[in-house]
Each structure stands twice: as structure tokens, then as C-alpha cells.
N, C-alpha and C positions, 0 to 999 in steps of 0.2 A: 622561268624554265626555258631552256633553249631547245628548239625543235631542230633535229638534224635535217639537213637539206637532202635533196634527192641524191646528190653526189655521195652522201654518206652510205648510200645503199647501192649506187650504180655509178661507175666511172663515166665521166662526161664523154670520153672517147668511145665508149662502148655503145653499140647499136642494139644490144640485146635487151629484152624487157626485164623488169624486175622479177625476182623470184617471188613465190607466194609468201615466203617468210619476210622478205623485204617489204612487200606491199602491206602485210599485216602490221609490222612494227611501225611503219611510217603513218599509217592511218590511225593506229591506236595513239601514237604520240600527238598527232595533230588534233585528234578528238579531245584528248585530255587537256591540251593547251586551250582549246576553244571553250570547253566547259568551265575551266578554272578562271577564265577572263571574260565571261559572257557579259554583254552590256546591251542596253536598249539600242535597237537599230541594226544589230548584227544580222547577217543573212544565214538562213538554213535552206538547204535544197532537198526537194523531194526525190526519192529514188524508189523505183518499183520494188516492192517488198520481196517478190519472188526472185528478182535479180539479186537483191541484197543478200538473201539467204544463200543463194548459190555462191556468191563471192565469199561470204563468211565461211562456208563449208570448204571452199577451195583453199583459203589461207589458213584454215585450222582454228578459227575463232569459235566455231560450234562443231560439235562432233555428233555423228549419228547415234541415236538412242539404241542401246543394245536390245531393246524390246521391239524396235521398229523393223519389221520384216522388209518394209519398202526400202530401207537404207542398208541392207546387207549385201555383201560387204564390199562395195565398190569404191574405188579411189575417186574422189571428186575431181572433175575436170575444170579447166579454166573457163569462166563464163564468157559469153559473146558480148556484143555491144549492149550498152545500157538501153533498155527499151521502156520508156515511160509513156508509150502511146495509150495504154489502157487507163492511165490516170487522167487523160485529157478528154473533154467533151468533144463530140463530133461537130458541134456547132461553133467551135472556137474560131474558126476562120471567118465566120460571118460577124463575130462580135468585135474583133479587134486583133491587133498584133499579138497581144499577150495571150497565151493559151488559157482557156477556161477549164478549171478542174471539174471533174465529175462531182456531183453533189453528195455522193453516197460513200465517199472514201473513209476508211478507218485506218488510223495509225496502228502499225503492228499487223494489220491484215492486208492492206493494199499498198502502203508506202512506209518508208523509213525516212527520218530526217537526219541529214549529215551537215556538218559545218561547211562553210564556203571553201576553205582550203582543202578539205577532204574531197569535195565535189571536183575541184580543179584537178586533183591528182587522179581521181577515178576517170574523169573525162579524158585526161591525157593518156591514160593507159588503155581505155576501152572504147573511147568515142561514144557515139550514140546521143540520145536525148529523147524528147526536147528538154531544155533547161527550165526548171520550175523552182524559182526562188521565192522565199517568204521571209518576212522580217520578224525578228525577236522583239517582243514588247514586254514591258514591266507590268506584271499583274498586281503586284503589291509593293509599293515603294518602301514601306516600313520593314517588310521581311526580305526585300530584295529577291523576290521570286519572279521568274521569267517564263513566258510561254511563247510559242510560235503561232503567229496569226495566219494559220493555213488558209482560212476562208475570210478575207477582209470583207467589210461591208460593201455590197454592190448596190449602188443607187442609180435611179433613172432621173437624169436632170432634164427638165423642160425649160426652154427659153422662148418667150413669146415673140422675140424678134424674127426668128426663122422657123418656128413651129417644129423644130427638130428635137429628137430625143437622143441624148448622149448618155453613155454609160461611164460612170466614174467609180473608182474603188478607193476606199479609205479605211484605215483601222478603226475598230470600234472604240479603241482607247484614245483616238485622236480628239482634240478639242474642236469645238464648233468654230473657233477662230481658224483652225487649220482647214476646215471645210470651206470657209469663205476664201481663204488664200488659194486653195486648189481650184475652186470655181472661177475666181477672178483671173487666174493664170490661164485657164482653159479658154475663157471667153474674151480675154484681153479687155477687161473693164476694171475700174477702180472700186475697191471695196466700199468706199463711202457713198457710192452711187446706187448700190443695189441692196435688196433684202432677200433672204432665202426663207421660203415658207415650206412647212410640212405639207405635202400634197398627196398624202396617203390615199390610195384608190381614187386619185384625181379629184379629191375633195379638199378644198383649201382649209388647212387647220391653223396651227399656231405659227407665229413668226419666230425664227431662231435668233434670239437676241442675247442669250446668256453665252458669251463667247468662251467662258471658262469651264463649262460643263462638257463632258464627252458626248460624242454623237449617240452613244448608247443610252446615256442618261437623258438625252433629248428625245428618246423613244423612237429613233429612226430604226427601221427594220430592214432586213435583207430584201433586196429587189423592190423596195418601195419607191415612190416618186417624190421628188422635191422640185420646186419651181422658183426661178428667180424673178424678181419684180423690181422695176425701176422705182426709185424714190420719187415722190411727187416734186414738181417744179425743178427737175434736174435736166440739164442739157442733153443727157443721154436719151431722154424720151423723144427728142426730135428725130432720132434715127428711125422712129416708127412711122414717120409721115403723119398721116391723119389720125393715127392711133395715139391719143393724147391722154389716156387715163389708165390707171392700173388694171382695170378690168380687162384691157386688151391683152394683158399678159396671161390671162386665163382662158384664151380662146380654145374651143374644142380641138382636140388633137386626135390623130389616128391611134388606134390601140397599139400597144407595144407588140413588137414582133417576137419578143422573147417567148420561148416555150415554157418557161418556168412560171407556174401559176401561184399566186399568193393565197387567194381566198377560194375555197371550194374546188380547187383543181386537184389533179392526181398527186398523191403523196409520193415522196421518194423513199428509197429503200433505207433500211436500218444502216446507220453509220455513226461513227464517233471519231472525233479528231482532237488530239491534245492541243491543237492549234487554237482552239476556242478558249478564251478566258475573258475575265471581266474585272474591272475595278470601278467602284461606284462611290459617289459622295455619301456622306452620313446623314444627309437631309432626310428626315422621316416623312416628309410630305409627298403626296402623290400629285403628279400633273393631271389635270382633268382629262377625261376621255374626250375625243373629238366628236363633233356633231355627226350623227349618222347621215348617210347619204340620202336616205329616203325614209318615209314613214311606212308603217305596215310590216307584214311578215314576209319572209322569203320562202316559207314552206309552200309546197306545190298546190295543195288544195285548201289552203286557209285564206281567210280574209281578215282585214283589220277589225279586231274586236277587243274585248277587255279580258281575254284569257291570259293568265299570267304563266310565266315559265316556258315560253316557246321561242325564246330568242336564241339565235345561233351565234357561233364564235368564228371570226375570221381566221383562216389559216395564215399565219405570219411567215410561213416558209417551213415546211416539215414540222408543224406544231400540232398535227392531228392527235398525237399521243397525249399532249397536254389538254387539248379541247375535250377529248373523250373522258378523261379523268375528271375534269372540272364539271362537265355536264352530269356525270354520275353523282358527284358530291352535292351539287346544287339542287339535285332532285331527290336528295335524301331527306325525308320529312322532318326528323328531329333537327337537322342542321338548318333547314329553311326556317323553321319556327324560331330557332335560336338566333340566327343572324338577322332576321327581320325585326327582332326586338332590340332593345338597348343592351348590348353585350359589353359596352365599354368598361363597366365596373370590373369585369373579369379579366381584362387584358393585363398580363403580367409583364411589365417592362424590366423587372429586376432579375428575371431568371437567366442565369449565365448559360444555360443550355438552350434557351429560346432565341428568338430573333427580334427581341425588344418590342414584341407586339405588332411588328410591321407586316408579317405574313398574314396574321389573322385579320388585320385591318384591310389589307389588300384583297383578301378572299371575301371578306364581308361586303366590301364595296362592290366587287364584281358580282356577287350573288344578288345584291339588291338591284343592280342595273339589269341583270338577266331576268329578274322577276318583276320588273316594271312593266305595266301594261302598255300595249301599243307601240312596242319598240321593234326595230329590225335587228339584224345581227350586229354584234359588237366586236370591236377589235380589242383584244385583251392585252394591249401593249404595256400599260402600267404594271399589270400583274406579271407579265413576262419579264419586265425589267427587274422587279423585286425578286422574282424567282432566280434570275441569273445572278443577282447579287449574293443571295444566300446559298445558292446551290450551283456553283460554277460548272458542275458536270452537265447541267441542263442549259448552259448558255450556248450561244451560237444557234445554228439552224440545221443541225443534223437530226435524224430521226432517233428517238430513244424509246425505251420500254415504258409503256404506260403504267405497268404495275410498280416499277421502281419509282416513278414520279408520285404515284398514289401513296406509296409507303412514306415518302419524304413529306408529302403534304399532311398526312394524318399525324405524323410524329411532330412536325413543325407547328401545326395548329394546337396540338396538345400542350407543347411547351409554352407557346404564347398565351394560352388560356388556362394554364395551371393555376388553380386556386391556392396552392401551397406556395407561399412566398419564401419560406425558409425550410428546406428539406431536412428533416431530422436524420441523424445517423442511427441506423438500426442494424444490430448484429444478428445475422441469421442463426437460428437454433437448429440442432439436429433433431431428427424425428424421434429418436430414442424409443421406438416401439409404440409411439402414440397412434391413435386412430387417424385414418386419412382425413376424416371430416374435421377433426381438430386442427391438424397441420395445415390443411388447405385454407381454412378460415383464417388462421394466423398469418399465413403467407399473403393472403389477399388484403388483410388489414394493414400489414406492413407496406404493401404496394400502394394502397390508397393513402397512407400517411404521407407519402412522398409524391404521389401522382393523383391529382384530383381535377378533372376537367370534363367538359361536355364530351370529348373524344373518349375518355376512359369510361364515362357513364354509358355511352351508347355503342362503342365499337369494340371494347376490350372484353375478352373472356379469359378463361384460365384452363390450362391443361396439366395433366399429371404425367410426369416423366419418370419411368422406372428403368434403372440400369442394373444389369446383373453381371458380375465378374465371371468370366468363363472358367477360371481356375478355382478360386476359393468360394465362389457362389455368393459373395456378399451382395446384398440388395441395397441400392440407394434410390430413395424416392424424393423428388422435388416437385413443387407446384409453381408454375411460371405463367405470366400473362401472355396473351397473344392478341394481335390486332387483326389478323386475317389468317386464313388457312390456305397454304400452298399445297395443292393436291397433285400428286403425280398421276399421270394416266397409266392404267395397268400395263399397257404395252411398252411403257418407258421404264417400268419397274423390273420386268423380267426379260430374259433373253434365252434363245434356244442355242445350244452348243452341241455340235456333233463330235463324238469321240469314238475311236475304233479300239476295241478291247482285244488284246492278245493274251494267249495263255503262256505263262512262264514255265510251264511244265510239259507242254506238248500234248495237252489233253483235247484241244479243240481248235478249229479254224478261227481266224479273226472275225469279230462280229461288230458291226457299227451300231451305235446307239445315239439317239437325240434326247438331250436332257434339258429340262426347263429349270433355270436357276435365277436367283435374285441378282440383278445387275451389280449391286454394291456389295455382294457377298465375297467370299474367299474361295480359293481352290478346294479347301476342305469341304465346303458345301457341295461343290460339283462331285467330288469323290464320294461323298455320302449318298447323294441321289443316284449316282451311277452304280454304286454297290447294290442298291435295292433293285435297279432295273436289270442288272446282269446276274442276279441271284447269287451274290458272293457268299461263300461259306464262312463260318465263324473262324476257321483256321487260315483264311486267306486275307490278303490286303491288296490294295491297288496302288501302283506306282504310276503317277501321271507325268507325261513327258510331251515335249514338242519336237516334231520331226521337221527338219529343214534340209533340203538337198540330200535326201535319203540317209540321213544320219541323225543321231540324237543331238538336237541343238541345246536343249536345257531340260532339266527336271524341275517340275513345279512344286514348290513347297506348299503344304496345305494352308499356311497362313497368308500366302500371297493373294492380293485382291484380284478378283476376276476382271476388273477393268483393264488389267495389263494383257489379258488374252484378247487378241484382235480377231476379227471375223475371217481374215485370210490365213490365220495360222492352221496347222494340222496337228491335232492332238491325238495321242495314243495313251492307252492305259494297259499296264501289264499285271496280270494276276500272279501274285507271288505268295509264298507262305508267310504267315505272321512271324515277325522277327527277322525278316530277310535283310534288314539293315545290318545285322551282325554277320552276314555271309559275304562272300566275294561275289560282287556283281559282274556278270558276263554279258557284254554287248557283241552281237554278231552283225556285221555289215556285209553287204553283197556287192559284187562287182562283175561286170561282163568283161571277159578277157579270154584270149586263147589259153588253153590249159598249160601250154609250154612257153608262155611269154618269158623272154629273158629279163633279167633284173634291170638291164639298161633301158628296156622298153617299158618298164612298169608304169612310170608316171605319165608316159604318152598314151598308154592304152587304158589307164584307169578310168572307169565309168561306173559310178555307183548306181544301183538299181534297187527297187523294192523298199521295204521298210525294215528298220533294224529289229532284231529279236533280242529279248532280254530275259535272262534267267539268273539263278544264283547257285553257287556251290560252296562247300566248305573250303576254307583257305588252304587246307592241306591236301586237297584233291585236285592238283593242277598238273598231273602228269599228262602226257600226250594222249594216252588211252582214255583218261577221264574226260578230257576236253572233247575228244571226238564222240564219245558216248553221249555226252550232254547235248551237243549240237544235233546229233542224229535223232535223239528223242524229241527235240524241238521241231525238227523237220517232218516228223512222222505224219502229222495231219495234212501235209502238203503233197504227199505221195499221190501220183496220178492213179486213177482207178484201174487203168489197163496194166499197170505194173503190179503183178501178182506177188512176185518174190523179189527181194532185194539181194544184193550180193551177199555171199556167205559172211563176209566180214561185217557188213552193215547189220545183218541179223544178229551176229554175235555181239556187236557193240550195243545194240538196242536192248538185248536181253541181260547183259551183264554190267551195264554202266551204272553209275551212282544214281540212286533214287532219292528224291527229296522227301518221299514218304518215310524214309528211314532216318530222317533228321529229327533229333529231339533238341529243342531250344531250352536252355537253362538260364538262370539269372546271370551266370558267369560267362556264358558264351554258348558254343555249339558243340555237342558231342554226338556220337552215333550210337544207335542201338546195338546191343550186343549181337555178335555173329553177323552183322551187316558189313560186307566188305566194300570199301570204297573203290577198289580196283582189282577185279578178278580177271581181267582180260589178259589173254596170252600176249606177250610182247610181240610175237610174230604177227598177230592180227593187226597190229598197229603199223606194220610196214607200209611205207608210203606207196609202194607199187600196187597194193591191193585195197587201199582206202577208197571209200565211195566218193569222196570229195576232197578238195584241197583247202586247208585252213592255214592262215598266217596270223602272227601277232602284229598289231598295227597300233596307230595312235588315234586320237579322237577325230581327226580329219581324214583318216585313211591315206596319209601321205607317205607312209613307209610300210614295209613288210619284213618280218623276221621269221625264221624257222621256229617251229615249236619243238622244244626239247622233249626227248622221250621220258626222262626221269622227273624233272621238276621245272616248273616255269614260274618262279617267284615274280610276282608283279608288284611294283611299288604302288601304294595307294589302295583304294578299295574297289577298283574297277579293272577288269581285264577286257581288252577290246580285240576282237577277232575279225579277220577279213576272209570271206568265203568266195572262192572263184566259181563263176557260173559259165560253164562251157555248154556245148550242145548236149553232152552226156547228162549234166545236171538238169537241164531243161526237159529232157526226155523222162526223167524220173520224178521231178518235183514240179508242181504248178505254182509259179511265182505270182500269178495274177492276183492271188488272195492277199499278197503282201504289197501289191502295187496300187491298189484301189483305196487310197486314203481320201476321205472327205475333208474339206476345209471346215472350220468351226461353224461358219454360217454363210450360206450363199444366197444373196437376195434374189428373189424370183417371184413367181406368181403368188405363192402363199404369203410371202412377206408383204406384197402389195395389198393382198386381201386383208391381212391383219391390220394394216395401217388404216384401211377404210372401214374396218369393222366398228360398229357402234358399241359404246359402253355407256353405263349409266353413272350418275353422280355418286351413288352409294358404293359402287365398286371402286371408285376413286378414293372415297373416304376409307374403305376397308384397306386399300393399299397404303394409305397414309398412316393408319393406326396399326399396321402390322408389325409384329416383332421382327427386328432386323439387326444385324451386327453393325457396329460403327465402322466407318472407313479408316484406312491406315493413317490418314492425316488428321483424324479426329479421335484419337485414343483417349480413354478415360483413366484418370489416376485412381487406382484402387488403394484406399488407405490401409486395408488389411495386408495386401501384397506389397505395398509401398513401391509400386511401379505402375507405369502406364499399361493398360490392357485394352484389347479390342473387345469391349463389352457388347452385350446385346442390349438394344434399346427398344422400349415399348412406350408409345404415347397413348393417352386416353383423354378425351374431352371431359372436363370436370364442371366448368361454369361457362354457359353459353351467353354471348352478348345479345343486346337488342338488335343491333345491325350486324349481320354475319356476311363478311366479304370472303368469297371463295375465289382463289386464284388457280386456274388450270395450267399446269406447267407444260406448255406446248413446246417451249424452246429448250434445247439441250446443247451444251457447249463442252468440247473436249479439245485436247491438243491437236487431234487429227481431223475433226470435222465439227460443223455446226449444222443443226437440223431443226426443223419445225414439224411437229406432228399434227396432221389435219384430221385426226380422229373425231368423229361426231360423238359428243357427250350428251346423252339424253338427260336433261335436268328438269325437275318439276318447276312449274310456274306457280302453282298453288299447292298449299298443304305439304310443304317439305317437313316431314316428321323426323326430328332428331332425337326422339326418345331413347332409342336403343344405343345411341352414342354418348348420351349425357349421363355420366355416373352420379352426378349430383344436380338435382333440380330444385330451384327455389320455388316454394309454393306447390300447389296441386295442379297448376296449369301446365299442360304438356308443351314442350318447345316446338311449336308449329310455326313455319315461316312462309312468307309470301315474297315472290320475286318482284323487284321494282326497278332494276336497272341492269344492263349488260354492256360490257365493253367488248367490242369485236376487233379482231385483227385479221385482215385479209392479205393474202400473198404469202410469200415465203421469207427465208432469211435474207435473200438478196434484195428484196424490195417488198414494201408492204404499206398498209394504210389502216388507221384506226377510225372507228366511229362508235357511237353509243346508242343503245335503246334505253329510253327512260319512260316511266309511267307517271302520268299526272294522277295522283292517288284520288283526289277529290272528284275527278271526272271518270276514273276507271278507264282511261284510254292510254294507248301506247304511241310514242313518237320516235322517229329515227333522227338523231342529231349527227349529221355528217358535215362537220365544220359549220359553215354559214347556212347550209341547206337543212331545213327542218321539215319533215313530212310525217303524216300519220302512217301507222303500220298496224296490221292486225296482230292480235296476240298469237295466232297460230304461226306467224312468221318469225317469232322471236328466237326459236330454237334453230341454231345453225351450227355447222362445223367450225365457224369462225369465232364462237364464243370464247373469250379469254378470261374475263373477270365477271363474276356474278355477285349481285348485291341483293341480299335477302333481309326482310324486316320481320321481326317477331310479331305474330298475331296477338292482339290484346295489349300491346305496349301503350304507354301513357299518352303519347301523341300520335294518334292514328291517322291524322290527316292535317293538311295545311289549310287553315281556315281563311276564307276570303276576307274575313273581318280583322285579321291580324294587322295591327297598325304598324306602318313603316316609320321608323324614327328617321325623319329627313335630316336631322342633324348629323347622322352617321354617314350620309351619302354626300359626296362632292356634287356641287352644282353641275348639271350637264351642259350648261350654256356658257360656262366661263372657260 
């Protein structure tokens, strides 16, 4: 493919900049060329996401959403200089010449990646910076997939000759041989004369001798230390003077000046970068864990004793999300009992959906080390390496969601430990009117025939899902397994919407209402609730609309999802007779202008005010007298109290105009009752000189005006739009303030803040989860009876409860427009969680009573946060706080906080009620700690 040069879009002799279209075409062509010919070592450049969006809007690559009021309707302007300053850490200047990226950046939220040639053109056109380049690396040679190494590995290099700390950066995919070459080049030494040692947390670990493995396979972590050591009997040692042995290379050094803490330090904010990737060897063996720095515990009030299960986990760089999930699982009594025994016979290495048993082996080894007596905190580097290999989304050192990791771990452990070696094919059968008990048992047996592991035994339950077609009322019942319950917080399920209701017949003044609706509902739900609040008559209906710039911006279809209605919108509803869709709709807009404004001055003086009025009339009642009579009726409630009588013509119009009460709707259309005249007004009364106000025919944006004919005003389409002039005379007669005071859908304020802090209990979350609700527009159900997709209503019921009940509180919400975290305090029981009223099917006579044994907490907001875990030692009936490497005792009364994110419950009376001290540890399953 040939890429056109800049001259193809701009003559060399011209000094004018490229047009938006020329910039767009050139960037699109260059990007396509770069993606089609990508190779290892190519460069990609980071560009501020906000600047990139502005540029895309400017050149027309993205267009404003028609539902986005924030983007109405402005022409995009040319962006200014490229500003990448927010992508760079403030400490960059102290680290080196290369700018240091913020550790919390997300692709698509904070930055975009563009090819090198695109960056050069953008920089040529807009200048700015700083320049931030990153290399493309091959993540899978077999599939030729590539990723951008946005965050290369950052290592602290110690050299015993000068006791200095140097910062080096290298790709995680680089070989250890490349690390040697980089170090030798930096220090001007020969590779044959030095060794590089893993110096994690300034403790000498293993020597890096396998030159063909990657640095990630060598378990080197972000911001960790490495140290060079002179080989014995080498001339290079003479440079050290009297220091003549290798131990001199390990002299004590000053602590690092970097503010980024690896173990136990503050965690960084949530972030994800597509630049992280990994490719690992297929060797199934684990490298042994390094020797711990010291004996004893690191929790504040403990001493070295034989208590098991109190080891912390080092933070390897934003891995608190992983540490909290691991601590919760390794303190789950059935898993502890299982992995402390010989589980090797259940490892399934043949399961194509599994991880060849490696994840289960890695987890089992880590659990055994954490439950070894007399140990300090552990660096879970082998487990992190395996995790990165099987789940690249968790590779690198950005913060992630602990719940997402937990879901992956439970699913991965299940597949690795699945006792079913060959899964049978089972065709699901229809209910055919069978009892729920029979169908549920059949579905569970089918599930167990393909899935049978310790995870299924302990963690999986079953729920009943009922779908009802909104049209034919067909009912579909299915029974499906679940691993955990994701419960919405009640305040995240509903929303408050303000709507102003107008009369379409002139019977009353506008009235505002505040309606509570389901967030994932449709506009029909809002109309239904609003109809009850405003006491709508059986012969009336509501027409829902959005007002923008004092005109009707759109009418809302009852089937449209409420998520499209934004808080800053202004909603109105018009009370109209049932069947009004068969009538001619009339919209009346209002403008402030001198009564005798000339036609040439119309567009200059046009200023819309108030809210549109909407009514309907028969399509054959469009004479001038009919129209004026209709508008006069609509304005009647707005007449000022001091105005006792209207002009004679106005009175005549009000008394003789067409009445909607005289309209009879039939199956074939609209007719009028006998003897009801649609226009009995004297033609002279409609003379323009004596009319009480001035009306014009106009378009939907009020950009033009036309005279209203006396005889007939046939309007194409189903809507007639009128423009009413408001001069001093009209303001004296009518009070327009009732039309001017429209509330937005929702205005955050004191009440909303109070609601966010209001406490709810766990049962209200369960009720919200199990409540009947309509499916979203993107999750339509195919009705076999209607033979098309329908927005059915869905109802969940818990049918079979597991021994271990994991509850996920959905505190995070994501949308196109915002990301949010809810800090609502959820009052959850620690003892005696009775699930009897939620379990439709209970095995045996024992009620489903649960006890809490672990909690994962999330502190902070969306822009930054930290995870920790509370876990209970069941045999001692005591709680501990696991905050990375720091472990401390905590009172049971302190477990309930507004930071609770995941709750772990265990059914009372289950088979393994505690972890016995006498459970023998199979030492053959644990790697030697000293090798």
C-alpha cells in the first residue's frame, strides 16, 4: 500500500495548514499502513485521550451522540497544542531524562496509542508534547499477536563498586541475556566478568543464569532490586581495593529515594493498559520461593509462635487486589483442608478448558507456604508469574478489580481440579410443564455430569430464572449454576426523575412531579408511574418529551431505555385524550419580539422563551379560527388573576372553539359527535386586528414564520408547529413563569449526598437482586412463540444454596459518560445470616444459616484505591486484618465498614467446620523453601 505524502494534501508552496479532511485522510491512511505492517520493535506514541478525542471530533472521525446534551449542537473547533503533561509523573525530572509515566493510566481513558508516522504528523501540525514513545513487542510468536509495552519493567540496579542505585528499564519480554547486555553497556564491564543476582527487597536470592528465559519468567518484578557481583578471581575485583570478596558487593546501601513502595506501601489507583502483555515458556515447574528476610511475623501485636495462617503477602506493585483475594481463599476452611492434604490425584491435566493443572498447583503451593508455622510475609512472585501467563489481563502492575480476579481463580481452579476427564454431551430438555423440583434436579445432575470439583462442591449453587414475554405472555423457566451473587445496592438500582406535566386541553397549570423508577427500565415504566402520581383518567394518556432550547427536542418512545435519559435533561409530559396519535398534533412555541417586527428583522430578533405547549385537533379543523380557538383554550390557565375579562374576541374564541370532549375515536379514525360544530366562529372575529395574540406557522426549530390562512392550513405530516409572539400586551394578560420553570431530570444536592451515605442492609440488596425487572435493550430474549426478540421481564430466585456463599456488593458503575463508586454502608450480619426466605428449595431439614469468615475491602474511589482483607481463624474464633505484608488482629465489631466489597459466608453445620491443627501437610506437594 502506498501512503500519500503530505504534498498530496497540501502544496509544498502553500503556508496554509491542512484542512480537517486532509488531516483525517492522512492519519487514517498512515494508521492503516502501520497496522497492516506491524512488527516487533515498532514504536507507538502516547497521546492525551482528551486531546485525541477533540482532534477526532474536529476532523469528523467521531460525531456527537444525538442523545448527548453536552454535545448539542456546536461545531468542533481545531484543538490546541498536544498536552501530555497529565500523563507524566511530577517526579520524572528527578529520575532521569526519559519522562516517567503516571502509574495509574488506562488506555482509552487517559491516553491513546498512535503509530510513529502519525505522531510525527500530529506534532508537525500542533506541536506540544512531551514525546512519549513505547515499543511494540510480540506477545505470541505463533499467532503473531502484538502488544505495546507501555510500562516496561523498571529495575533498581545496585553496584558494589560505587554503592549507587541506578534505574534501568527493560521489556518484560526481553531475555536475561539482553539484561546482561544492558547492564554491561551501562557499567562498561564485560559480561564474562559479572553475575547478576535477584536482590528482591535487598535480600540476595537466585543468580540469573538462564540467559534464554525472559525477565518475567525469571520472576523479576516492577521496581525490584537486582545487584551485580564480580566473579571470583577476576581482575575486575582489583578495582575494589581492599574489598576482595563477593560479600563486599552486598554492602548496606541507603534506602531507595523512589516514592513507589512495593511491599506494604500505599496502593495506586485503578488502571489498565493494553501495553501489558506476557509470553511465557511452557515449563510446568515453579521456581522456588526466595528465603524470607527474617523469621517471625510482621503483624503489630503478635510474636513468633506456632499459629498457622498469619503470613502476609508482599505487594509486588499494585497487587493488593490479588493479595486480598488470595487471603480470602486461603482462609476458606474447606479449601485449606483440601490443599493441605494430597490433592494431586484430582489434578486434571487433560481438560482443554483448564490450565493443565498449573494454576491449582501454584495456588496449592502458595496456600501451604502461607499456612506454614513461624513464617513471615511471602512474596507471591511464582504465583503472579503463573497468573500472568494464563490471564494476561492481570499481567503488569496496574490495579485491577479483586472480584474479577476472584472469579477467574475460582473458575480456573475448578477446571484444573475437575474430576470429569471427558465431558459428555447432554442436550437440554424443555420443561414441558414439569414441576420445578424435577426440572431443577435434572439440570443440576446435567451440570454435575460435566463439572465435578471441590469448587463445585463448596462454592456453586443454583438459581431459577423466569422470563415472561411482554406480548404473548409465554413463560420460560431455566435453572442455572452460580459461583457468587453480585448484588446491586438499592441506590444503584433506582433513580429519581423530575417531570413537569402539562395539560393538553387547558384544564390546569403545569405541575412538577418526582418519580422513582428502575434504572434499567424503559420510558413506559416512567409513564406508568407518572400516570398514577398525576391521577390520570382512563380516557387520558401521557406524551413524554424532552425540551431543549425552549422547543421539543424529541418525543420519548415508551420502549426506549431510561438509561438514555440523562440527569441534565428537561422532561415534560402532556395529558392528551386516548387515541391522540390519530389526531393532528399541534406544538406552540413562544418567542419574545416586538409585535410589529418586520420580516427582515425576524431572525435577528427571534428569542424563544417558556416551554412548548402541545395539544391535538382533528386534521380537518385547521382553519385560522380553529387554530386560534385551540391556542386560546390552552392559555386559559395562564391568565393573570387581575385580568377579569378578556377581549371580546378572545371570549368568543374560547366559548366557540373546537372541544376535544366532542371527539369520538373509532377504529377507523376520528369523527365528531352529531351537532358538534368544529368551527362556529364568525369570520370577522378572526380578523387579525382584533385577535388577542399573534400566531405564525413555523418549523421545528422556529427558523421561519408563515401567515395562517383563514380557510385551510393543510400541514404535511402529523404535526403542526405554531409560533406565538409575546409582546408587553401578552405578558400583561398571561403569566409565562409557569411555562418557564422546568426542572432538570435530577439535580445532585443535599438529598442525593444524604442518600449516598444512607445505610442499607444486606437483605435489601438481596431483594433488589431478586426483583422482577425488564431486560435491557442489548439483552433481548428470543420468544419462540412470537419468533422474534422481546424485551421480556426477568425474575431470579435462589433454588440451591452452596456451602460457601460469596456475596459481591456492586459498588462500581460504569457508563459512557461517567465512572462512579458508591460508598454506601451495607449492614451485613456476621453471625446467623438466615437465607430461609430466599431459598425455594432446601436440602434436608437444616435451615440455611451462614457465618461470615472473610471480607475484602476497597478503600478510596475510582481514581485511586487500595484493597485489604479481613479473615477469621475459625479454630481460634479470632479476626485478623491482612493488609499486604502487614497482618494485625482486629475486633469483630470493626469488621463492618462502608468499604466492604466482597463477603464470604460459610454454612453452619457443613462437613468441615474447622481446620484441624492435626491435618498432616504433604511435604511432597511443597517445593523446598531452601533451594
